[in-house]
N, C-alpha and C positions, 0 to 999 in steps of 0.2 A: 670463545672457545674455538680452537682451530680444528678443522675437519681433516683427518688423516686417512689415507687408504690403508685398510687392514685386510690382510689375506689370512684365511682360516684353513686349517688342515686338521683332520682327525686321524690319529695313529693308534694302532692296536697291536698288542703282543701278549700272548698267553691270555690271562684274564684281565689285563690292564687296558685302560682307554685313556688317551691323552688328547685334549683339545688345545690346539696351538693357534695363537694369534700372532701374526708377523706384521710388523710395520716398519717403515723407514726410520732409522735412528742411528744410534752410536754404538751398537753392539751389546747392549745390556740384555741379560737373560734372567727371567724370573720364573721360578717353578713353585706353584702353590704359595706365592707370596714371599718366597725366600730366594736368595741368590743360589746359583748352581753349587758353589763351594759349600754353602751351609746345608743345602738340601741333601746332597750326596755324601757329605762328610769327607772322609779320607778315601773314598772310592774313586781313584783316578780313572779306572777303566770305564766307569759309568759316565764320568765327565767327558772323556774322549769320545765315547759312542754318541753322546748327545750333540757334540760339536762337528761330527764327521761331515754332514751334508754342507754346512756353512764353510768349513775349511776346504772341502773339495772344490767348491765353486769360488773360493776366495772372496766371500761376501760377509764374513763374520763381523766386520766393523760397520757394515751398511744397514743392518736390520736390528731392531729390538724384538725380542721374543718373549711372549708371556704364555705360560703353560698352566693348564689345570689337569692334573693327572690323578688317577685313583685306581686301586687294585694292584694285585701281583706284588712282586718284590722289587728290589732296587734295579737289577739288570733287566727285568721285564719292563719296568717303567722307562728305563733308558732307551730300550728298543722301541717302545711305543712313541716316545718323544721324538726319536730320530725319524720314524715313519711319518709322524705328524708334521715335522719341520719340512721334510721332503715334499709332502703334499702341498703345504702352504707355499713353498718356493715354486712349485710347478704352477700353482694358480696365479702367482705373481708373473711368472714367465709367459704364461699363455693369455694374459689379459689382452694383449694385442697379437692375435694369431696371424701368422703369415702362411699362405698357401704356396707351396713350392713344388717344382717338378724335379725329381731326381734324374741322374744320368741314366737310370734304368727305364725311364719313361713312366715311372709311377709317381702320382701326385700324392702329397700328404700335407699334414699341418705340423708346423714346428713353432716353438715359441720364439720370441724375439732374440733371446740369448742362446737358444739351443741347449738348455740345461737338461732336458729329459734324457737325451742319449747318454750324457755323462753320469747322471744319477742312476740310470738303469744299469749301465755297465758296472757301476760300483755295487749294485745290488740293493739300493735303498728304496726303490719304487715298489717292489713286490712285498706283500705282507708275508711275514713268516707265520704260517698257519698252524704250526705245531702247538699242541696243547697236551697237558698231562692226561695220560690214559687212565680211565677209571678202574678201581679195584673190582675184581669179579668175585662173585659168591663162590666159596669153597677154595679160593686161592689165598695165599699169604699176601701177595701184592697184585699188581695188574696182570703180570704174566707168570710169576713164580708160583709153582704148584707144590702142595704138601708132598713130602717124600713118600713114595709108594713102598709099602712093606708087604712082601708076598705072604709071610707067615706071622 
């Protein structure tokens, strides 16, 4: 049995958690034991969201992706998978960290490929922390209040 390097990333969105395993390969993506097309069905938007980090870095054909995802709905899961893939790519990029000096005189660490800056500018590194606000007692919904009747 051959030993392969596996890079792990955990992504979250709303109430969903995705555990992503990234390894060198041919570009195969499996979500909960199914292909992306089978898992998301006709949802092209979810399919595009999941592929965004790989397409941005042009490495979609270089890695195999295996995902375990649970909770939330289709788009919440797609966002969590995107976040997890981004974190796994960053762990791959930073396995050989390079210390560099900027022209500003500041020293910092960057990955071998410098993917962090690209992924952050696209907005994939930050977790979207928005969640559904809970319903309050005496209200119809989270913020909607019963209509006031003066008489």
